[in-house]
C-alpha positions in Angstrom: 15.2 5.4 2.9 14.2 6.2 -0.7 10.6 7.3 -0.7 10.3 7.0 -4.5 12.4 4.8 -6.8 12.2 3.4 -10.4 10.1 0.3 -10.3 13.1 -1.9 -11.2 14.9 -0.7 -8.1 12.1 -1.7 -5.7 13.7 -4.4 -3.5 12.3 -3.9 0.0 8.8 -5.1 0.8 8.8 -3.2 4.0 9.2 0.1 2.1 7.4 -0.4 -1.2 5.2 -3.4 -0.8 5.1 -6.9 -2.4 3.4 -5.7 -5.6 6.2 -3.2 -6.3 8.9 -5.6 -5.3 7.5 -8.4 -7.4 7.2 -6.2 -10.5 10.7 -4.8 -9.9 12.1 -8.3 -9.7 10.2 -9.2 -12.9 11.7 -6.2 -14.7 15.2 -7.1 -13.5 14.7 -10.6 -14.8 13.6 -9.4 -18.2 9.9 -10.0 -18.0 7.7 -7.7 -20.1 6.5 -5.3 -17.4 5.6 -1.7 -18.2 8.1 0.6 -16.5 7.2 2.9 -13.6 7.9 4.1 -10.1 7.4 2.7 -6.6 6.2 5.1 -3.9 6.7 4.3 -0.3 3.9 4.2 2.3 5.1 7.2 4.2 5.3 9.3 1.0 1.8 8.4 0.0 0.5 9.1 3.5 2.2 12.5 3.4 0.5 13.3 0.1 -2.8 12.1 1.5 -2.3 14.6 4.4 -1.8 17.5 1.9 2.0 17.9 2.3 2.9 20.1 -0.6 6.6 19.1 -0.5 5.6 15.5 -0.9 3.3 16.3 -3.8 6.1 18.2 -5.5 8.5 15.2 -5.0 6.0 12.8 -6.7 5.3 15.2 -9.6 9.0 15.9 -10.2 10.0 12.2 -10.1 7.2 10.8 -12.3 7.3 13.6 -14.9 10.0 11.5 -16.7 7.5 8.7 -17.2 5.3 8.7 -20.3 1.7 9.6 -19.4 -1.1 8.6 -18.9 -0.6 6.4 -15.8 -2.0 3.4 -14.1 -1.9 3.9 -10.3 -2.2 0.8 -8.1 -1.9 0.1 -4.4 1.1 -1.8 -3.2 0.2 -1.9 0.5 3.0 -3.4 2.6 1.0 -6.6 3.5 -0.8 -6.9 0.2 -0.5 -9.8 -2.3 0.6 -12.5 0.2 -0.3 -16.2 -0.1 -3.0 -16.0 2.5 -4.6 -12.7 1.5 -4.2 -10.7 -1.7 -6.5 -7.8 -0.9 -7.7 -8.0 -4.5 -10.6 -5.7 -4.9 -10.1 -4.0 -1.5 -7.7 -1.2 -2.5 -8.5 1.2 -5.3 -6.8 1.1 -8.7 -7.0 4.3 -10.8 -6.4 3.9 -14.6 -5.7 6.7 -17.1 -4.5 9.4 -14.7 -3.8 11.9 -17.4 -0.8 13.9 -16.0 1.9 13.9 -13.3 0.1 16.9 -11.8 -3.0 14.7 -11.3 -1.1 12.1 -9.3 -1.5 13.6 -5.8 -5.3 13.4 -5.9 -5.0 9.8 -7.2 -2.7 8.9 -4.3 -5.2 10.4 -1.9 -8.0 8.3 -3.3 -6.0 5.1 -3.1 -4.8 5.9 0.5 -8.4 6.5 1.6 -9.6 3.2 -0.1 -7.1 1.3 2.0 -8.4 2.9 5.1 -12.1 2.4 4.2 -14.5 0.5 6.4 -14.5 -2.4 3.9 -10.8 -2.6 3.7 -10.3 -2.5 7.5 -13.0 -5.2 7.9 -11.1 -7.4 5.4 -7.9 -6.8 7.3 -9.4 -7.9 10.5 -10.9 -11.0 8.8 -7.4 -12.1 7.8 -5.9 -11.3 11.1 -4.3 -7.9 10.3 -5.1 -5.4 13.0 -2.4 -2.7 12.4 -3.0 0.4 10.4 -2.1 -0.2 6.7 1.0 1.4 5.1 -0.1 2.1 1.6 2.7 2.1 -0.9 1.8 2.7 -4.5 3.0 1.7 -8.0 2.7 4.2 -10.8 3.2 2.8 -14.4 2.6 4.0 -17.9 -0.9 2.9 -18.9 -1.4 0.5 -21.8 -4.4 0.7 -24.1 -4.8 -3.1 -24.7 -6.7 -4.9 -27.4 -7.1 -7.9 -25.1 -6.4 -8.4 -21.4 -7.2 -10.7 -18.5 -5.9 -13.1 -15.9 -3.9 -16.4 -15.9 -3.5 -18.9 -13.1 -0.6 -21.2 -13.4 -2.5 -23.8 -11.4 -6.3 -24.1 -11.5 -7.5 -22.2 -8.4 -10.9 -23.9 -8.4 -9.9 -27.6 -8.8 -6.2 -27.5 -7.9 -5.4 -29.2 -11.1 -1.9 -28.7 -12.6 -3.1 -26.7 -15.6 -3.2 -23.1 -16.8 -6.5 -21.3 -16.5 -6.9 -18.2 -18.6 -9.8 -15.7 -18.6 -9.8 -12.9 -21.2 -11.8 -10.1 -22.7 -11.5 -7.1 -25.0 -9.9 -3.8 -23.7 -8.5 -3.2 -20.2 -8.5 -6.2 -17.9 -10.6 -4.5 -15.3 -13.7 -5.7 -17.2 -12.6 -9.3 -16.2 -11.4 -8.4 -12.7 -14.6 -6.4 -11.9 -16.9 -9.0 -13.3 -18.4 -6.7 -15.9 -18.3 -9.5 -18.6 -18.4 -13.2 -18.8 -14.8 -13.7 -20.1 -13.5 -16.2 -22.6 -12.3 -19.3 -20.8 -9.2 -21.4 -21.7 -7.5 -24.4 -20.1 -4.0 -25.3 -21.2 -2.0 -28.3 -20.0 1.6 -28.0 -18.6 3.0 -28.4 -22.1 0.8 -25.5 -23.4 -1.6 -27.6 -25.3 -5.2 -26.1 -25.4 -7.5 -28.6 -23.6 -10.6 -26.3 -23.5 -11.7 -23.0 -25.0 -15.1 -21.5 -24.3 -16.4 -18.2 -25.6 -17.7 -15.8 -23.0 -20.3 -13.1 -23.3 -18.4 -9.8 -23.6 -20.9 -6.9 -24.1 -18.5 -4.1 -22.9 -14.9 -3.2 -23.0 -13.2 -0.7 -20.7 -11.3 1.9 -22.7 -9.1 4.9 -21.7 -10.5 8.3 -22.5 -8.3 11.0 -24.0 -9.3 13.4 -21.2 -8.4 10.9 -18.4 -10.4 8.1 -16.8 -12.1 5.2 -18.5 -15.4 4.5 -20.2 -17.4 1.3 -20.7 -17.7 0.9 -24.4 -20.6 -1.2 -25.8 -19.1 -3.8 -28.1 -20.6 -4.6 -31.5 -22.6 -7.9 -31.7 -19.9 -9.7 -33.7 -17.4 -9.3 -30.8 -19.6 -10.4 -27.9 -19.1 -14.1 -28.3 -16.0 -14.1 -30.5 -12.9 -15.5 -28.9 -10.4 -12.7 -28.1 -7.3 -14.9 -28.1 -5.8 -17.0 -30.9 -3.5 -20.0 -30.6 -0.4 -17.8 -31.1 -1.4 -15.6 -28.2 -2.2 -18.6 -26.0 1.3 -19.9 -26.7 2.8 -16.5 -25.7 0.8 -16.6 -22.4 2.0 -20.2 -21.7 5.6 -19.1 -22.3 5.0 -16.1 -19.9 3.6 -18.4 -17.3 6.8 -20.6 -17.5 9.0 -17.5 -17.2 7.0 -16.2 -14.2 7.3 -19.6 -12.4 11.0 -19.7 -13.1 11.4 -16.2 -11.4 8.8 -16.3 -8.7 8.0 -20.0 -8.1 4.9 -22.1 -8.8 1.2 -21.3 -8.3 1.0 -17.8 -9.7 -1.9 -15.4 -10.4 -1.0 -13.2 -13.4 -2.6 -10.1 -14.9 -1.6 -9.5 -18.5 -2.5 -7.5 -21.6 -1.8 -7.5 -25.3 -1.2 -4.0 -26.5 0.0 -3.1 -30.0 0.5 -6.8 -30.6 2.9 -7.2 -27.6 2.3 -9.2 -24.4 2.8 -7.3 -21.2 2.8 -8.6 -17.6 0.9 -6.3 -15.2 0.8 -8.4 -12.0 2.4 -11.6 -10.7 1.4 -12.7 -7.2 0.9 -15.9 -5.3 -2.5 -17.6 -5.8 -4.5 -16.8 -2.6 -5.2 -20.0 -0.7 -7.2 -18.7 2.2 -8.7 -15.7 3.8 -10.2 -14.5 0.6 
């Protein structure tokens, strides 16, 4: 069993988790996913236990990847159709060096074994101890980021729902802002656009970690996506559906003028 593989080589959910396998498939199909590595659950657990050989294995493998890093849980039963575990397992952004990865892996492992995460697991009928695989990718410094649902998760309507804000998408996911809101029909036509109230943006710090930057007044209610970007997001939604099937929950970012796919999972239908 390969304990750490390039992300595009992640093919076994039982080893590297659904998030890593989904992103690996997206890379193999030419979708614009930042490159990275998939770390198996046993390797992450060994690092969490202080195994120095496991730490050295991670550092040596990931040293070839451009820093800084985004480090995300890819627990083996995460990102299913019935339970996404969104918000339960820690994501660490802007881990500055490969040498800092072992501590990041320990934090993520402990987050998946926290009281809150275990309670959520029991709520959705999972009573086994989690195997916490992890995805490590080069971190983007986006101008704009957010989420896209290929079907409206609130009404069930066959339309694209997009929520977006300035900076890293965690401002949207964590509810730090009221994001801009867009609805597109299946042909990509904009049916609704509503400015949010975006007072902060999460930005990476040069020293590692992130900061909540207060935005100037002119950006607070200014739409952060134009029609060309919305068209790119619609095209990305079509490509993701072609690869992964319908009813997808995407995380995305525009960095240096290019659109990147950060996550593509099934829309959670129950147990959330």
